[in-house]
N, C-alpha and C positions, 0 to 999 in steps of 0.2 A: 504493500500500500504506500509506504514512504517513497519507494522507488518510482511508483506511478505518479505520485504528486510532484516529485522532483522533475520527472519527465514532462509533465504538463506545464510546470513552471518554466522549464527551459524552452519548450515550444512557444509558450506565450511571450517570453522575452525575445525570442527570435522574431516572432510575428510583429511585436511592438517596435523593435529596432528596424525591421524592414519597412513598416508603415512610416516611421519617422524619417527614414532615409529617402524613401520614395517621395514623401510629402515635401521634404526639404529640397530635393532635386526639382520636382515639378513646380513648387512654389517659387523658387528662384528663377527657373526658366521663364515662367509666365511673368514674373515681376520684371525681369530684365527686358522682356519683349513689350509689355503693356505699360508698366508704371515708370520704369527708369527713363529719364530724359536723354540718356546717352545713346539710345538705340533708335534706328529709323522706324517710323510707324507706317511705312508703305504697305507692309504685310497686313496690317489691320484694315486699311482702306483699299485693299486690292480691287474691290468691286465698285469703288466710288471715285468720282472725279471732282476735283476742287479747282477753284479759280486760281490762276497764276498770281503771284505776288508782284509781278513786274509792273502791272498797271498802278499799283499803289506807290511803288518806288518812283515811277514817272510822275505821278501826281505830286508827291513830296518835292520832287526836283523842280516842279513848275511854280510852286508857291513860295512866298517870302516869309510867311509867318509860321513856319513849322519849327518845333522845338523838341529836343530830347529832354525828358523829365525823369527824375529818379527819386525813389523813396526807399526807406529801410523798413523791411517787414518786421512783424512781431518777433520772428525768430532770426533776425539779423541778416536777412538776405537783401542784396541790392537789386531792386526791381526797376525795370525800365518801362517807359510809356512814351508814345508819340502824342504831342499836343498840337492841335491846329486851331487857332483862334480866328474868328471872323474879323475882318478889317474894321467893320463897323461894330463898335462895342455892344455886347449883349451879355446877359446873365443866363442865357439858355445853354445848358451843357448836356452832352450825352457821353456816357462811358460805354464803349463798345468792346465786348468781351468775346474773344475768339474761341474756336472749338478745339477738340482733342487733336494733338499732333500738329497744330498750326502755330502761328505767331501773330502778333498784332497786325502786321501789314497784310495778312491774308484776307482781312475783312475790308479790302479796298473799296469795293463798289458800295458797300453799306455805309462806310465812313463818309465817302464822298456824297452820298445821297443825303445823309443827315446834315452835312455841312451846307449843302445847297438849300436845305430846309431852314437855314438860319441858326444852326447850333454850333457852338464851340465843340470841338471833338477831342476826346481823350481816348487813346487806343493802347491799353496796356499789353505788354508781353507777360503772360502769366508765368509764374515761377517755373523754372526749367525750360523756358521757351524764349526764342529770340535773343534779346540782349539782357534778359533777366537771369539772375543766378538761381541755382537750385538743381539738385541731381535727381529729382523725381517729379512726376506729374501729380498735382494735387486732386485731380478729378473734381474740382470745384470746392472741396471741403476747406482746405487752408486758404484757397483763393478767395473765398467769400469774405474773409477778413481783410485780405489784400485790397479787394475792390472798395471796401468801406474806407480803408486808409487812403486810397486814391481820391475818393469822394471828399474826405476831410482835407486833403491837400488842395482841392479846388476851392472848398469853402474858406480855407485860410487865406487864399488869394482873392476870392470874390464872395463876400459875406452874403450877397443877395442871390447867389447862384441857385438856379432851379435845375436839378439834375435828374436825368433819365438814365436808368440802367438798361442796357440792351445786350443780349447775348444769344449766340447760336450754338446748338448742340451742347457740348460740355459748358460752353459759355452761357447758354440759356439756363442750364442747371445751376451754374455758379451764381447768377443773379437771383435765382429763386432761393438758393440757400442763404444768400445775404438777406433776403426778405424776412427771414425768421429772426434776425438780430435786431437790436435796438438801433435803428437807423437814424441818422441826422434828419431833421425835418426838411432840409433842403432837397432830399430825394423825393421826387414828386410822383414818379411812375416807374414801372418795370415792364420790359417787353422781353418775352422768352420765346425763342423759336426752336422747335423740335427737341425739347429737353426730355431727360429721362426721369422716372420717379425716384430711383436711387441707382447708384452705380452697381450695387449688388444685384438688383433686379435686372439691370441691363446685361450684365455678364451672364446671369442665369438664362436670360432670353437668348443671347447669342449662342451659348453652348447648346441649348435645346434646339434652336432653330437650324444651326449649321452643322452640328454633330449628331443631331437626332438622338440625343441621349441625356440622361440626367446630369446636372451640373455638379452633383455631389460625387466625390469629395473635392473635385478639381478647384472649384471656386473657393472652398474653405482653405485649401493649401495656399492659394494666392492671397486670400484675406489675412491669414496668419503671417505670411511673409511681409505683406504691406504694413501690418501693425508693427512688426519688428524692425523693418528697414526704413519706413517712411513716417511711422508714428501716428497713423490714422487707420481707422477701420473702414472697409468698403461699405459697411452697414451704416456708418455715421454720415457718409456722403449721401444724404437723403433729402432731396428737394421736397418730397411729399410731406415729410415731417415739418420742414421749415414753413411751407405755405399755410399750414394750419395756424401759424402764429402771425402771419403777415398782416400789416396794417396799411400797406401801400397798394394802390390799384395795379393790377397785373393784366397785361394783354398777352394771350397765348396764340402762337401760330404752329401749325403742323401740316405737312403734306400728306395726302391720303395714299400716296405711293411710296412712303418712307418705309424701306425694308430693313433699315439699320436700327432706328428707334421707332417702335410701333406707335401708331396714332392713339392706341388705347391708353398709352401713358399720359398723353395730354389730357384726355378725358378724366383720368383718375386725379391728375394734378388740379384740374379745374374744379372738380367736385370737392376736393379737400381744401381749397383756398378759402380763407376766412375774410379776406378783404374784397373790395369791389373788383370785379373780374369780367373778362370778355374773352371768348375764344373764336378763332377763325380757322376753318379748315380750307386748305388750299388744294383744289382739284388738280391732280396731275403732279403735285409737288413731291419730289423725291427728297432725300435727306439733305438738309441745309441749302436747298435751292428754291424754296417757295417764292422768294422774291423774283426769281427768273421765270418760274412757271406761270405766275399770275401777278406781274408787277403792278398793274393798276389797282387790283384788289388789295395787294399787300401794303403798298405805301399810302393808299387812301385810308385804309383801316388804321394805320399808324397815325396819320395826321388827324383824323377824327377823334381818335382816342386821346392823343396828347393835348389837343386844344382844350380839353376839359380840365386839365391839371397844370399845364404850363402856360404862363402868360406870354 
């Protein structure tokens, strides 16, 4: 009997060591592919096309009032942003937040559109992106506090600032996560395009959708590694929890052809939102290109929404 118990204990220890070893390997492999800012994200977006950043660079080269701005994050990272002010002074501001695997200048067409609408534009490079420091992608969680810091930097310069937070994909999720914080009263509205309910939900959806299998325990290996290496949990990065506490009006967009972040997530976010809200479904819109699929509907909806809250 004692021999049998020892045998079972040995088998259990071998099994446990094997699980930990496999989990460590898989978790780090996924982390290095998905969360680390040091690796290319082309494999993640292999089936999706995004706009070139060159148009943005050309736009910056043509204007005289473009500035590089820097702040220090709560965890002592040097973060970068592009600031473009209107030549005619205005206190209307928009902070435009880019998506996963991108950088601030990736949102060229949207930044330029807001600028033409009469807004001063601030386009941050999220941590680990562009000219900002950081060795991991925050998936919107740490970034939510960075965006509030950027808003405070605007308010410090312009006490009368009326600020709109706008984001696409991970950027849309970032501004939604910011909505659950104690925001400065200068932030008047939030616009979120194709956001996810939580990063945990999104990864679960991707594994089930593309691998046709359960996400357990793969996503849990990644989550444990992210907690250890980046200091946050994928479950914490949850816009749907944040919007339950929101006090700022929120406008939602989502394309009905989005196969990366399902439109059902917008509906869940909308239903959970405690503040004034509106949602717009863009027919034919794929991931992060609703403004191209239906530009008139998209920008008219934004203008009509913002005129209620921004003077």
